[in-house]
N, C-alpha and C positions, 0 to 999 in steps of 0.2 A: 251578540248580546249574548245570553242563554245559554247556548256552550259552554262559552266563556267561562262566567260567574256561577251556575247550578249545574247544571250535566256535567261539569268536567274531563269526567271520567267515565263517559257514557260511547257505546261502539260507534257510538252516529258522532262526537265529538272527534273519536280516534277515524275513522273515516274523512269527512273533514279536513282534518286540521291535517293527514294522513301521519298519523304518528301511533307508533302500539300505544298500547295502551299501560303495559308497564310505564309505561312512563311520562301518561301523565296519571298512572296514581304517587309517585314522586308526593315531597310535599313542599316540595321550590315548586315542581313546573305548575302546583295549583297554585300554589299564589304570585307567582308570574300569568297564570290564563283568568286568575280570574282578574287583575290588578287591568287584564290587557281589554277587558268585557265591563268596568266601569267604565276607562275609555273615550271606549263603542261610546261606549250608550251615551250617555254626557255630547258624544259629538253630533249622537241621532238629536238629546234633550236642545244644543244648541243650536242647529237645522229650525227646530219645531221652531221652539220659539220664533226664534228669526222671521221666520212666515209667516205664522198668526203675531202677535203680540211687541213687535221691533218698529220702529218709525221710518227707520232705516233696512227692512229686509230686507230687499236687492243685492245690497252693498254688502250684507250683513254672509247673505246665502251663497253670497258666489268669493270669500273669506272661505268658506268652512271648505265646501264645496273643491275649491286650488286643494285647499292641505289637504283632502282628504284622495287625490289624484298625486300633490307628491309622495305621501304615505305611500300610492297607493304603485306608482311608477320605484321608488326607494327598496318595497318590498320585492316587485320584480327584481330589481337589478340582485335580489340581495339574496330569495330565497329560491320567490316559482315563479317562473315568465306568467304564467298564468293566474297571478294575485291585478292586475293591470285591468286584467280583463275584469272578473272578477270580484276586486277589491272596488275601483277606478273608473270600471264601464260604467254603471246609472248615473254618474259622479257627474264626464265623462259628458257623457251629458245630460245629464241637464244642465252645467253651465251653458253648454252652445244656446241649451228654450232661452237663458236670460237672455240670454244677447242679440238673438231677429223678434 
């Protein structure tokens, strides 16, 4: 979330997302990155809420994890195959751990 919302033009952001820095400096691209960062942050807040405050925590956690996995599958099909591991890997492990 930090890279997408605050450090949108940093060399680290360029390296992590495999994008040239001149592309990251475009205003329209920065807006897209910030929107994506807020989106990811809210997913994280939803997971925290479901774990610590919700009365139906397991059900909500599973919904969020499935959502993250679906988005990772879509990203691996449309952008970069390793997204399924980098974005979805922990969600898959977490989802499996809720079953046992």
